[in-house]
C-alpha positions in Angstrom: 0.5 4.6 5.4 -2.9 6.4 5.4 -0.9 9.6 6.5 1.5 9.3 3.6 -1.7 10.0 1.4 -3.1 13.0 3.1 -2.5 16.7 3.8 -2.5 18.8 7.2 -2.1 16.8 10.3 -1.9 13.4 8.5 1.4 14.6 6.4 2.9 16.0 9.7 2.6 12.6 11.3 4.1 11.1 8.3 7.4 13.0 8.9 7.7 10.9 11.9 6.0 7.6 10.9 8.3 7.2 7.7 11.7 6.9 9.6 10.1 4.9 12.2 8.5 2.1 9.8 11.7 2.0 7.7 13.7 1.2 11.0 11.1 -1.4 11.9 11.5 -2.9 8.4 15.4 -2.9 8.8 14.8 -4.7 12.2 12.3 -7.3 10.8 14.4 -8.1 7.7 17.4 -8.5 9.7 15.8 -10.8 12.4 14.4 -12.9 9.4 17.7 -13.4 7.9 19.3 -14.4 11.2 16.4 -16.9 12.0 16.8 -18.3 8.4 19.9 -19.1 9.0 19.6 -21.2 12.2 16.2 -22.7 10.9 14.1 -20.9 13.4 12.0 -18.9 11.3 8.8 -19.5 13.5 10.5 -17.6 16.1 10.9 -14.5 13.9 9.4 -11.2 14.7 7.5 -11.0 11.5 6.2 -14.5 11.9 5.0 -13.9 15.5 3.4 -10.4 14.2 1.5 -12.3 11.4 0.4 -15.1 13.6 -0.9 -13.1 16.2 -2.8 -10.8 13.6 -6.7 -10.9 13.7 -8.6 -11.9 10.8 -8.0 -15.6 10.8 -7.9 -17.2 7.3 -8.7 -13.6 5.9 -5.6 -12.0 7.8 -3.5 -12.0 4.6 -6.2 -9.8 2.6 -6.4 -7.5 5.8 -2.7 -7.3 5.8 -2.7 -6.2 2.1 -5.3 -3.7 2.9 -3.0 -2.2 5.4 -0.3 -1.9 3.2 -2.2 -0.3 0.4 -4.0 2.1 3.0 -4.8 5.1 0.7 -6.6 7.5 3.1 -10.1 6.9 1.7 -12.9 7.0 4.1 -12.9 3.1 4.5 -9.4 2.9 5.0 -9.2 5.6 7.9 -12.4 3.8 9.4 -10.5 0.3 9.4 -6.8 1.6 10.3 -7.1 4.2 12.8 -4.6 6.3 14.8 -2.5 4.4 17.1 -2.1 7.0 19.7 -5.0 9.2 21.6 -5.7 12.5 20.1 -3.0 11.8 17.4 -4.4 14.2 14.9 -4.4 17.2 17.4 -1.4 19.6 17.1 0.8 20.7 20.1 -0.5 23.6 22.4 0.6 26.9 21.2 2.8 29.3 23.7 -0.2 31.4 24.4 -2.4 28.2 25.2 0.3 27.2 27.8 0.5 30.7 29.3 -3.1 30.7 29.7 -2.9 27.6 31.4 -0.4 29.0 33.7 -2.5 32.0 34.6 -5.4 29.8 36.1 -5.7 30.3 39.8 -6.2 27.0 41.8 -6.6 27.1 45.6 -8.0 23.9 46.9 -8.8 25.1 50.6 -10.8 27.7 49.1 -12.5 25.4 46.7 -11.0 27.2 43.6 -10.0 24.6 41.1 -9.3 26.8 38.0 -10.6 25.1 34.7 -9.9 21.4 36.1 -13.9 21.0 36.6 -14.2 22.3 33.0 -11.5 20.2 31.3 -12.2 19.7 27.8 -10.3 16.6 27.4 -12.5 13.3 27.5 -12.0 11.4 30.6 -10.2 8.1 30.8 -13.8 6.6 31.3 -15.2 8.2 28.4 -12.3 7.1 26.2 -12.4 3.3 27.3 -16.0 3.4 26.9 -16.0 4.9 23.5 -13.0 2.7 22.4 -13.4 -0.2 24.5 -14.6 -2.6 21.7 -11.7 -1.6 19.4 -9.3 -2.1 22.2 -10.7 -5.2 23.5 -13.4 -6.9 21.1 -14.5 -9.5 23.5 -15.4 -7.2 26.1 -19.2 -6.5 26.6 -19.8 -2.9 25.7 -22.8 -2.9 27.9 -20.8 -3.7 31.0 -19.3 -0.1 31.4 -21.3 3.1 31.5 -19.8 6.4 30.4 -19.1 8.4 33.6 -18.1 12.0 33.7 -16.8 14.3 36.4 -19.7 16.8 36.2 -22.8 17.2 34.3 -21.4 20.2 32.7 -18.6 18.2 31.1 -20.9 15.6 29.6 -21.5 16.1 25.7 -24.1 14.8 23.4 -23.0 12.9 20.2 -24.7 14.6 17.4 -25.0 12.9 13.9 -22.0 14.9 12.7 -19.5 13.9 15.4 -20.7 10.4 15.2 -19.9 10.2 11.7 -16.6 11.9 12.2 -15.5 9.4 14.8 -16.5 6.4 12.4 -14.7 7.9 9.7 -11.5 9.2 11.2 -11.5 7.0 14.2 -10.6 9.7 16.7 -10.3 8.9 20.4 -11.6 12.3 21.4 -14.8 14.3 20.9 -15.2 16.4 17.9 -14.7 19.6 19.9 -11.4 18.4 20.8 -10.3 17.8 17.2 -9.0 20.1 14.4 -10.0 17.6 11.9 -13.2 18.4 9.6 -15.0 16.1 7.3 -13.4 18.0 4.4 -10.0 16.4 5.4 -11.2 13.1 4.0 -10.5 12.7 0.3 -13.5 12.7 -2.1 -11.7 10.4 -4.5 -9.2 7.8 -4.6 -5.8 9.6 -4.0 -2.3 8.4 -4.9 -0.4 6.2 -2.4 2.0 9.0 -1.3 5.7 10.0 -2.5 8.3 7.4 -3.5 9.3 6.8 0.2 5.8 5.6 0.7 6.0 3.4 -2.3 9.1 2.1 -1.2 7.9 1.1 2.0 5.0 -0.7 0.5 7.1 -2.6 -1.8 9.5 -3.7 0.9 6.4 -5.0 2.7 5.4 -7.0 -0.3 8.8 -8.4 -0.6 8.9 -9.7 3.1 5.5 -11.3 2.8 6.5 -13.2 -0.3 9.8 -14.5 1.4 7.7 -15.5 4.6 5.2 -17.2 2.2 7.7 -19.1 0.1 9.5 -20.4 3.3 6.0 -21.6 4.7 5.4 -23.6 1.8 8.8 -25.2 1.7 8.6 -26.3 5.5 6.3 -28.5 7.6 4.7 -24.8 8.6 2.5 -25.6 5.7 0.3 -27.5 7.8 -0.5 -24.4 9.8 0.1 -21.7 7.5 0.4 -18.0 8.7 0.0 -16.6 5.2 -1.4 -17.6 2.0 0.6 -20.1 0.0 2.7 -17.9 -2.8 0.2 -18.5 -5.6 -2.7 -17.2 -3.5 -0.6 -14.4 -2.0 0.5 -13.2 -5.5 -3.1 -13.3 -6.4 -3.8 -11.2 -3.7 -1.0 -8.9 -4.8 -2.5 -8.5 -8.3 -5.8 -7.8 -6.7 -4.5 -4.7 -5.3 -1.9 -3.4 -7.8 -3.8 -4.1 -11.0 -6.5 -1.2 -10.7 -3.9 1.4 -9.3 -3.8 4.5 -11.3 -1.1 4.3 -14.2 1.5 6.3 -12.6 1.3 4.5 -9.3 1.1 1.2 -11.2 4.4 1.9 -12.7 6.2 2.5 -9.6 5.2 -1.1 -8.6 6.0 -2.9 -11.6 9.3 -1.1 -13.1 12.7 -1.3 -11.8 13.2 2.0 -10.4 15.9 4.2 -9.0 13.9 5.1 -6.0 16.1 3.0 -3.7 19.5 5.0 -4.7 17.7 8.3 -4.7 16.4 7.6 -1.1 20.2 6.5 -0.1 19.0 2.9 0.3 21.7 0.6 -1.1 19.9 -2.8 -1.4 16.8 -3.0 -3.8 13.3 -3.4 -2.3 12.2 -6.2 -4.1 14.3 -9.0 -5.8 14.3 -9.3 -9.4 12.4 -13.0 -9.3 9.8 -11.6 -7.0 9.2 -8.5 -9.4 9.2 -11.0 -12.6 6.8 -13.2 -11.1 4.5 -10.3 -9.9 4.6 -9.1 -13.3 3.9 -12.3 -14.9 0.8 -12.9 -12.5 -0.8 -9.5 -13.6 0.1 -10.1 -17.4 -1.9 -13.5 -17.1 -5.0 -11.5 -15.8 -4.6 -8.7 -18.4 -3.4 -10.2 -21.7 -5.3 -11.2 -24.6 -6.6 -14.9 -24.5 -4.2 -16.1 -27.4 -1.3 -16.4 -25.0 -0.4 -19.8 -23.3 -1.1 -18.5 -19.7 0.6 -20.6 -16.9 -0.1 -20.6 -13.1 3.6 -21.8 -12.1 6.6 -20.1 -10.5 8.7 -21.4 -13.5 11.9 -19.0 -14.1 11.0 -16.7 -16.7 13.2 -17.3 -20.1 13.5 -15.6 -23.3 11.6 -18.2 -25.2 8.6 -18.0 -22.8 8.8 -14.3 -23.0 8.7 -14.4 -26.7 6.0 -17.0 -27.0 3.7 -16.3 -24.3 3.8 -12.7 -23.5 5.6 -10.1 -26.0 3.5 -10.5 -29.1 0.1 -9.7 -27.2 -2.1 -6.9 -26.3 -4.3 -6.4 -23.4 -7.8 -7.9 -23.3 -9.5 -4.6 -22.3 -9.9 -2.1 -25.2 -8.4 0.9 -23.4 -5.3 2.9 -23.6 -4.7 2.6 -20.0 -4.8 -1.2 -20.2 -2.5 -1.3 -23.3 0.1 0.9 -21.3 0.1 -1.4 -18.2 0.8 -4.4 -20.3 3.5 -2.6 -22.2 5.0 -1.7 -18.8 4.9 -5.2 -17.4 6.4 -6.6 -20.6 9.3 -3.8 -20.3 9.9 -4.8 -16.7 10.5 -8.5 -17.4 12.8 -7.6 -20.3 14.6 -5.4 -18.4 15.0 -8.0 -15.5 16.1 -10.5 -17.9 18.9 -8.1 -19.4 20.1 -7.4 -15.9 20.3 -11.1 -15.1 23.4 -11.4 -17.2 24.7 -13.0 -20.2 22.4 -15.6 -21.8 19.1 -14.7 -20.2 18.4 -12.3 -23.1 20.1 -12.1 -26.5 19.1 -10.7 -29.7 17.6 -12.9 -32.7 15.1 -12.2 -35.4 12.3 -14.0 -33.5 12.8 -11.7 -30.4 12.7 -8.6 -32.9 9.7 -9.9 -34.5 7.7 -10.7 -31.2 8.5 -7.2 -29.9 7.3 -5.5 -33.1 4.2 -7.7 -33.3 3.2 -6.7 -29.8 3.7 -3.1 -30.2 1.5 -3.0 -33.5 -1.1 -4.7 -31.5 -1.1 -2.5 -28.5 -0.9 0.6 -30.5 -3.8 -0.5 -32.7 -5.9 -1.3 -29.8 -5.1 2.0 -28.1 -6.1 4.1 -31.3 -9.4 2.4 -31.6 -10.1 3.0 -28.0 -9.2 6.7 -28.5 -11.4 6.9 -31.5 -14.5 5.0 -29.6 -13.9 7.2 -26.5 -17.1 7.4 -24.5 -18.3 11.1 -23.7 -17.2 12.5 -20.4 -14.1 10.4 -20.2 -10.9 12.1 -18.6 -9.2 13.2 -21.9 -6.2 14.3 -19.9 -5.6 10.8 -18.2 -6.0 9.0 -21.7 -3.3 11.5 -23.0 -0.9 10.6 -20.3 -1.7 6.8 -20.9 -0.9 7.3 -24.5 2.3 8.9 -23.5 3.4 6.4 -21.3 2.6 3.7 -23.8 4.8 5.2 -26.3 7.9 5.9 -23.8 7.8 2.2 -22.7 8.1 1.1 -26.4 10.9 3.3 -26.9 12.7 2.0 -23.9 11.9 -1.7 -25.0 13.1 -1.1 -28.5 16.5 0.5 -27.0 17.0 -2.6 -25.0 16.5 -5.1 -27.9 18.5 -2.9 -30.2 21.4 -2.7 -27.7 21.4 -6.7 -27.7 22.9 -6.3 -31.3 26.4 -4.6 -30.4 
């Protein structure tokens, strides 16, 4: 997932990783469905993967950090490349030709460039990465050995920093990556395909967690229970930049655009996710709940629609509006009876719209110096567009 967020050799790898991860998800989802039918979920691939993951009781949080890996220095350091020298591109034709022209004659003790090979030896590689490959191994039990003194390289502070940041298996001399390739600020989470993969993973985790809570597996859970898992979801999704946040919470045409026939996330899971975030963002007047009760029009009107975000920022008001829009649209998609027009619904909608608009305007007037005006304008625009879409939904119920 780091590769989806970064340019250069990272982006080149994402071209291969994206279809591979999508294929893996197809397999995991199909395997889970088959195991669920035979009531053998503890034999499912995803179950075994999670059970064997490191982290103990904190494995759920680490899995979420992997799903939301964003290419930042800390993320690159924790989730390193899978294959040795993965960041290094293929050799050019000139390099191959030069390699072929090197003379080798063992009888005459002419070894070409073998004795000056630039690649790190296997002993060096294992010694440098042994603690990552086998955390229980005593690092001091193996010394770094080189073929000749000329091939031994000293680690300067710069190369040490690069290895801890990028996790490269090779020395810095063998890598085309510089420290400038690491982002200096929080990037997005990649394009639509990257977001779709992350959402599919969230859906799969919620399915496994729900099964665990309903079976005897809750005595030895491999994941947090649904309430704690969705709390983790909120922790990672709520701080996202507004355009990325919108892709996680709104029903989106992304699936059809990518040629995927089934939705990435079920309406129930999406509504539950939106409600969990709303409970932590909306003002204290609302009746906050901590249950997985089905969302109804009555609950939407009394607990959420008439309220604004607690934080007095345009972004917070826009996020609350997007969450309410998502729930409203999902109730509409659920079919007849789930959402019908009434004076109470119209009143609750307009009351909330006014409150959120008033708070957003107050935030713009009391803007702190140095704040990014461009981001604030974007948030205000997204707030207005969300309001228009909700009003269209409610007005359409009259017909």
